[in-house]
N, C-alpha and C positions, 0 to 999 in steps of 0.2 A: 395399357401395358401391365403385364403381370410380373412383379418383382418379388424377390425374397425380402424378408425383413432386414437383412444385412445390407442389401442394395438400397432399400428405402432410406436407411440411416445415412448412407453416403450421399444419396441424391438430395436429401433434405439439408445436409451440411453444405453441399454445393449451392443449393438455393439461398442459404443464409449468407453466402459470401465467404464461407470459411475456406481458408487456403492452407492453414497449418493446424495440426492437432499434435498433442503431446501424449505419450502413453507408454504402456508396457503390456505385452500380450500374455495370454494364458488360455487354457482349454476352452472355457465357456465363451470367450469373445473371438474365437478363431474365425468364425464366419464373417464377422465385420472386418477383421484384419485381412482376410482373403479379398474382400471387396476393396479395401484400401490399396492392396497390392495392384489390383486391376485398374484402379483409378489414380495411380500415383502421379499421373500427369496433371491431375486436377487438384489434389490435396496432398500436401507434404506431411509425412508423419515423422516426428522427432522421437527416437527411442532414447529414453533416459536410463539412468542406472537404477532408479528406484521410483516407485509410484508417487511418493511424496514429492520428489524432485520434479516429476512431471506436472503435478498439480500446482506447485509453486511457479513453474515455468509458464503454465497457462495463465496463472494469475498475473505474473509480470508482463506477459504479452498483452493482457487486457488493460492493465494500468497504464502501460506506456503508449498503447495505440488507441485506446478508447473503444476497441472492438470487444466482442465476446470471446473469451478464451475457452478452448475446448480441451478436455483431458479424457483419456480412456483407460480403463483397467478391467481386469478379469474379476472373477468372484472370490469370495473368502478373503485371504490376506491381501490380495490385490486391491480390492475395493476398500478394505479397512485401512490400508496404507494411505489412502486419499484423505482420511478423515481430518487430520491436522491441517492439510492444505485447504480443504473446504471450509473448515472453521475459520482459518485465517482470512479467506476471501469474504466470508459472511460478516466478520467483525468490521472489515474495512470497506464494505459495500462494493465489491468487485464483481462485475458481470462474468459469470463462468458457467459453462454447462459440462457436467461430469457424466459420461456415459459408461455404465458398468453392465456386465452381463452376469447372469446368475445361472444356477443349475436349471434343467428343464422343469417346466411347470409341475409335472407329475411328481417331482422330487422335492418341491418346496415344502418346508416345514417338517422335514423328516431327518434333520441332522445329516444331510447328505455330504459327501466329500466336497470340501471347499464351499459349503453353503453358509451364508450369513444373511441376516435380515438388514441389508444396508439401508433400506428406506427407513426402518425403525431407528437405526443408529444415527442417521443424519437428519432426523426430523427437526431437531432444534437448531441445526446449523445450516439450513437451506431455506431459501424463500419458498420453495415448493419441491416436492420430489414425487416420482412416479415409479410404479412397477407395471410394466405393460404385459397384459395377459392375452391380448388378441392382436394379431398382426395388423388387422384392419384399423386399429387405433394408433398405430405407431407413427405414421406421418404427422397426424394432428398433434400428437404429444410432443414430437421433436420441435415442430413449429411453435407450439405454445410455450415450450421451455425457453426458447430463445427470446420470445416476447417478454416473458416474466423476468428473465435474467437482466434484460437491458432496460426495461421500463420502470418508471417511478424511481424509487431508491433501488439501485442495481444490487444484485447479489447472486449467489450460486444456486443452481438448480441441478438436481440429480435425476437421471433416467436409468432405471434398472430394467434390463431386458433378459428374460430367461432364454437359454440357448435355443430351445425349440422355436421360439418366436422369431429369432434371427434366421432360421431355416425355412419357416413357413412362408407361403406366397399369398399375394392378394393383388387386386388391381391397384395401380398407383397412378394418381393424377398429379402431374407436376404443376407447381405454382411458379409462374414467371415473375421474378422480382426485378423490375427494370433498373432500379438503382439500389445501391448498397446501404449499409447501416447508417452512414453519415447523412443521408437525405430522407428517403421515404420512410424508413423504419424509425428514425429519430422523430420525424414529424408525427408519426402514428403514436409514438410514446408520449410526446408532448400533448397530443390531443386528449389522452386519457388522464392527464394530470389535473388535479383540482386547481381552481383559480380563486384567489382571495376576493371577497366582495369589495365594492367601492367603499363601504363604511370602514372595513378593516384597513384598506389603504389610507383612507383619510386619517384614521387614528395613528397609523405608523408615520405618516408624513408630518402630522402635528408633533409627534414625539421627536422626530429627527430635526425638524425646523426649530423647535424650542430648546434643544439641548445646548447647554453652555459648555459641558465637558463630555462630548461624545467619545465613544471608544468601541471599536469593532473587534470582535473575537471571531476569527474565521477558521473554518474547518475544511475537510476534504470534499464536502458537498459542492463547494465552489469550483473545484477542479473537475469533478465528475460532470457537473452541469455546464462546463465550458463557459463560465461566467466571469473569468478573470478581468476582462476588459470592462465589463459593467461594474464590477467591484471597485476597480480603480477610479472609474468616473464618479461614482457616488462618494467614495472616500475623499477624493480631491475636491469635490464640490463643497463639502462641509468641513474640510480640513480635519478629518477624524484620524487620530492614531489608529493603526491596525496591528493587532497581534495575531499570530497564527498558531494553530495546534500543530502537532507533529504531522498529522495527515494533511494539514493545510499549508505545509511549507512552500509549495510551489504556486499557491493561489495569489500571492502578492509578492512583488520583487523585494528581495532582502535589502537591496540598497536604495529603495525608494525612501524619500525623506520622511514619509508617514509611518514606515514600518518600525515596529518596536521589537520584532523578533518573536521567539517562541514564548508561549504562556504555559504556566503549570508547574509541575514538580521540579523541572529543570529549566524553567522559563527565565527570561531576563528580568532584571530589577524593574525596568521600565514597563514591561507588559504586566507583571504581577502587581506592581504598585498602582498603575493606572486602572486596572480592573476594579480595585477597591476604592478608588478615589473619583471615578467618573460619575456623572449624573445620569447617563444613559449608556447602557451596555447593549450592543447589538450583536447577537449571536447569529452567524450566517453559515448554514451548512455544517453546524457543529453540534455535538450531542451532550455537552456538559459532562464529559468523562470525569471520573474520580481523579485521574491523573492531572486534570486541569483545575478542577474546583477545590479539591481536597476536602475541606470541611464545608458542606453546603450551607450551613447556618451562618457562616461568616464570609461567604463569597458575594462580592458586589452588594453588600448589605444596604448601602445608602443610595443605590442607583435604581432607576427603572430599567426593566429588561424587555427588549424587543427581540423575538426569536423568529428567524426566517428559515424554513426547512421544508423539504418535499415530503417528509415522512411525518404524518400527524401523530404517530406514536411517540415521537421525540419531544413534542410540545408539552411543556409542564411535567415532564417525566422526572427530571432530577432537580430542576430549578423552576420556581413559579415565575411566570412572565406577566408583565403589564399588558402586552399586546403581542400578537403573532400574525405571521403571514405564511400560510401553508400552501405551497405550490412550487412551480418551476423557478428555481433561484435566478436563473438568467433573465427571464421575463420580469420577475419582481424587481430585481435591481435596476433594470433598464427603466422601468416606470418610475421608481423612486428617484433615480438620478435626474429625470426630467422634471419632477414635480416638487422636490424639496427646495426650501429656501437656502441660498448659499450662505456659508459661514466663513469668515476670514480667520486666518491664523491669529492667535492671541496668547495671553499668558498661560493658558492651559497647554498649548503646544510647546511653549518655552519650558514649562516645568517638565513635560514628558521628555523633551530633548535633553534636559539636564540629567534625568534618570538614565537615559541611554548611554551616557558617557562612562557609566560604571562597568569595569571589566574585572572579574575576580582575579585575585593575585596569582592563583594557580596557572592562569593563562598568560601571564606576563613574565613568569620566571623562565630562566634559561635552562634547558635540559639538552641532552645530547641529540634526541630526536623527539620533538614535541608534536602531538596530534594536530595542533593548530597549524604548524609549519607544513605538515604533510598535506593537509586539506587545502590550504591556500596555494601551495605549489601545484596541486592537481588542477584546481580551477584556473590558475594562470596558464596552464598548458592546454587544457581541453575546452575552456570557455563555457558559455551558457547552454550550448546544445547537447552537451554530453548527458547521458543518463547515469545516475548514481544509484546503486542499490546498497543496502546494508543488511547485516544480521541484527541482533538485538543485544543491547548492553551499552557499555560506556562509549564504544566507538560510534554507535548509532546516535547517541546524544551529542558527541563531538561534531559529527556531520551536520546534525540539525542546528547546532550553534554556530559553526564556523563556515560552512559551505554557503556561498551567497547565491542561492537559487534565484533564477530570474524568469524561468519559463515553466508553464504547467507540464505535468507528466514527466518530469525529469528526476523525480525522487521516488524510489520504490523501497518501502520498508513496512514491516509488520507493526501496526500501531495498536489495534484493539486487543489482539491475542498475544502479541509479544513473542512471536515464534522464532526461537533460535533454530537456525537451519533454513530460514526462508530465502535469504538473499542470493545464494548462488543459483538456485533455480530461477528466481525472478530475473537475474541478470541474463540467463540463457533465453528466457522468454522475450526480454526487451531486445536483445541482440538479434533474435530471429525476426522480430517485427521490424527492426531498423538495422539491417546489416551494414550500412555505411556510416553509422554514427558511433562515436566512442561510448562504450559502456564500461564503467569503472565500478567494481564491486569492492566495498570496504567491509572487512570482516574482522571480528575478534577471534583470537586463537581458540577460545572455547566454542563459540558458535560454529566456526569453520569445521571443527572436528565432526559436527553433526551432519554435514552434507558434502564432505570432500570426495565422496564416491562419484559425484557429478563431474569431477575433473575428467572422467572418462568420456562423458558426453561432450564437454567443451572441446576436448582434444579431437574426438572423432569428427565432429562437424566443423572443426577449425574456427570456432567462434572467437573473434579477436578481443575477448574480454580481458581486462587487466584486473587481477585480484590483488588487493593490498591487505595483508594480514597485519592488524595491529596486535603484535605479539608481546604481551606483557607477562606471560607465564602464569596467568590466573584468570578466574572468572571475575572480571574486574568490578562489575557493578555489585555483585554479591559481596566481594571483598570490601568494597567501599562501605557497605552497610555494616559489615562485621567490624571494620575499623572504627566507625563512628558510634555504633549503638550496641556492640557486643564485646567491648573491651579487648578488641584485637584478637579474638579467638577465631582464627582462620580455619574453620572446619570445612574440609572437603572442597576448598576453592583453589588451592595451589596446583598448577598444571606442570609439575616437574617430570615430564614424561614425553616419549616420542609422540608423533613423528617429527622428523626433520622436514619441514614443509618444502624446502628447496629440492631436496632429494626426492620427495614424493612427487613434486611437479615433474621432475626429470623422468620418473618412472612412467608418467602419463604422456611423455613427449611434449611437455609444456616448458617453456623457458622459465627458469627460476633465478631470482636475484635476492641478495641479502642487503639490508640497509641498517647500519648502526648509527649513522650520523646524517646530518642534513645533506652534506655533499654526496654521500653514498646514495641517498634517496634520489637526489636530483639526477645523478648519472643513471641509476637504475630505471627511473620513470621515463627518462628520455629514450633509453634503449627499449623499454617495454612498448612505448608508443611508436617506435621507429619502424616496426614491422607489423603488418595486420595479421598477427597470429596471437594465440593465447599467451598470457604471461602472468607470473605470480611474483610479488615482492614481499618478502618476509621482513617486516619492520620491527625492530627490537625497541620496546618502550619501557619506561620505568614502571615497575610493578605497583607503585603507590601513586601513579597518576590518577587524578580524580575528576569528577564532573561537578562543577558548580556554576551557578547557584543551585541550591537544593532545598526543597521544602520537606521537612520531616513529615511522615504520614500523620494525617489528622490535624495538622496545623493550618492556619489561614495562609493563603498563598503569598501574602506580602510579608510573612515572617520567614525570610529566606536565610539559610546558612550561606554565607558568602565565601567561606573558606573552611579548612579543617579545624580552625581554632574558634569558629563562631559559636 
């Protein structure tokens, strides 16, 4: 069969089990969009308001579903608008394939209209990228891109295709993939993953079996590798307290008796104190981010460290380890759970439980509409199956602290890059992947301004996302730092300006509600959930609401500020 390059792209996407792509068309990618039009019964295209929103939507689709997300954009500003979204996916290990088209090969390198070297620009924020200069290579590149995106430590891959390559023709040989990503493709990825040696396992088992004060520090790698059940089995066998990073929030149930909550800059007293008082710290699918360890010279300084990760580059990168297991987290944890010696609860667990009783005073004070009340009300109404997305800032930390996540892939947030403007697109991707589930997007008023153009997308496709804007009239996290460390010089953080979010929602034919009090929020949220249509709730909160505990930059993580007067 002789197909054009554009047709080959579409056929290869169908081979990979792709049912949805997100994107925004333009001149150089028209041939592919023409093929998408002809194949709309096989692949659905979601037209967003902006390429960055499309990339975040593909990212959210991937995080929620575990599949590879796909985004498309044209040359020049079209593909450069993807850069923030690609970097976001890269930092959080999200499997994503970005397909861009460039000017014809004869015009490359000549500063042609809407030409940009997108492979050069994205080299440091992709697992791999390609520019395809021969149509005969195209099918192999697309297939390989998906393999790279999903295998090992997942991440984004970019394919740039000059327009003449999408028009050129060649023989195309289809590849029949009998089963989709969750079976044959995943097994192929696992087969490529390194396995620790028996001696490495023996060393790790000895450390776990001999620990008197074990402590688990768990990251997003546990969720990605679908190892939550194996993690629970190991933790319960040795009665180890479990702390989670921001990306690991759904790796271990928040209400499990062994869970100590989040660790790091805004971690709990229990997590941060236990990390520095344990005798064995086990890092599982976590990268020892600076937001977790703060001062590396004073992190877990009296404990041995065992690191378990699929990426060998993470081993001993930020923290030196006593032992490591490099490979598939799920299979490693399963073996450890079988072979370690059991440990009963003892005074170590009692001490950790005592630390867990601490709640910062900011979270017990009575205000007209407190973030804790909002989040506890949301969970009470939608339960554990709902998918929660956030932007970045105080509201993000409140969600991490107060929302009792119980199931994997139900929390979508930008951890590594900290991308304001991420969450609305991610919510769109999650709702597309799971049209029958509740998707709740929690946004700060500052972050929401960066992506509110995607209300057009939500409205057009009637995505029943409920957007809750934590509106405190400020860039809250920046203001908190200004309040505590800059003598209350609130430089460029007060948002005393339009828009009126409820009126804006109405302009997009989205139901809008205002909530100043707890009762107003209850009523508004009930109404928002009452119909399976988009809704926005503008929640007015105290401008000086803050996030605690807090570890000042560079301090040991057990030197927490517990309130504004600490």
